[in-house]
C-alpha positions as a printed Julia matrix, in Angstrom:
102×3 Matrix{Float64}:
  31.08  -23.52  -27.77
  32.17  -22.21  -24.4
  29.86  -21.38  -21.53
  31.91  -18.4   -20.45
  30.74  -14.87  -19.84
  29.31  -12.75  -22.66
  31.3    -9.8   -23.93
  30.35   -6.53  -22.2
  28.42   -5.03  -25.12
  26.37   -8.23  -25.58
  25.7    -8.41  -21.83
  24.41   -4.81  -21.88
  22.11   -5.6   -24.8
  20.83   -8.72  -23.03
  20.23   -6.76  -19.81
  18.33   -4.1   -21.74
  16.11   -6.71  -23.43
  15.41   -8.37  -20.06
  14.46   -5.02  -18.5
  12.1    -4.27  -21.38
  10.46   -7.68  -21.02
  10.03   -7.23  -17.25
   8.26   -3.9   -17.83
   5.76   -5.46  -20.26
   2.73   -6.06  -18.0
   0.64   -7.76  -20.66
   3.38  -10.3   -21.38
   3.88  -10.89  -17.66
   0.16  -11.52  -17.14
   0.0   -13.91  -20.1
   3.02  -15.85  -18.88
   1.63  -16.09  -15.35
  -1.82  -17.27  -16.44
  -0.45  -19.63  -19.06
   1.45  -21.76  -16.58
  -0.02  -25.06  -15.58
   0.61  -25.86  -11.96
   0.61  -29.4   -10.75
   0.16  -28.44   -7.11
  -1.67  -25.47   -5.61
   0.5   -22.6    -4.43
   0.34  -22.87   -0.64
   2.67  -19.93   -0.05
  -0.28  -17.54   -0.3
  -2.14  -19.49    2.38
   0.83  -19.56    4.74
   1.37  -15.81    4.36
  -2.29  -14.91    4.95
  -2.5   -12.11    7.53
  -6.15  -11.41    8.38
  -7.34   -8.11    9.77
  -9.24   -7.9    13.03
 -12.34   -6.68   11.19
 -12.24   -9.65    8.82
 -12.02  -12.09   11.72
 -14.79  -10.28   13.56
 -17.03  -10.42   10.51
 -16.34  -14.12   10.03
 -17.09  -14.78   13.69
 -20.36  -12.83   13.48
 -21.45  -14.66   10.32
 -20.5   -18.04   11.82
 -22.41  -17.32   15.02
 -25.47  -16.16   13.09
 -25.37  -19.27   10.92
 -24.93  -21.49   13.96
 -27.93  -20.01   15.74
 -30.03  -20.02   12.56
 -29.08  -23.63   11.88
 -30.02  -24.7    15.4
 -33.35  -22.88   15.29
 -34.45  -23.82   11.77
 -32.6   -27.12   11.17
 -32.43  -26.28    7.47
 -29.73  -28.25    5.62
 -28.65  -25.27    3.5
 -27.93  -23.18    6.61
 -26.09  -26.06    8.27
 -23.95  -26.69    5.18
 -23.19  -22.99    4.86
 -22.08  -22.94    8.49
 -19.97  -26.04    7.81
 -18.25  -24.19    4.96
 -17.69  -20.92    6.84
 -16.6   -22.32   10.21
 -13.21  -23.78    9.11
 -12.36  -20.5     7.39
 -13.22  -18.67   10.59
 -11.05  -20.97   12.69
  -8.14  -20.58   10.27
  -8.45  -16.78   10.28
  -8.6   -16.68   14.09
  -5.57  -18.97   14.29
  -3.55  -16.82   11.87
  -4.55  -13.65   13.75
  -3.48  -15.12   17.08
  -0.21  -16.28   15.52
   0.38  -12.77   14.17
  -0.25  -11.26   17.59
   2.13  -13.67   19.33
   4.97  -13.01   16.82
   5.56   -9.55   18.2
């Protein structure tokens, strides 16, 4: 069997079938969720572009947790701050990077 090009009428039929499959949203969703990934998809993280309001909110929450943790010394507040603070730093870093790209 050769690996040459399909005849024109068969290529048109194949193209039509592929277009119909691409338009099927339910099939697309099932194929996307059915995949098993060995590694997490880091492309979404690298393309994260935070808004100024998001960064401001994260900074406000982090500051409030920091002050509350210092005043109360409650472990839950301190651990919550420890979880939110790296996200805040990452968002600030990505925002500054976005501003310096221009």
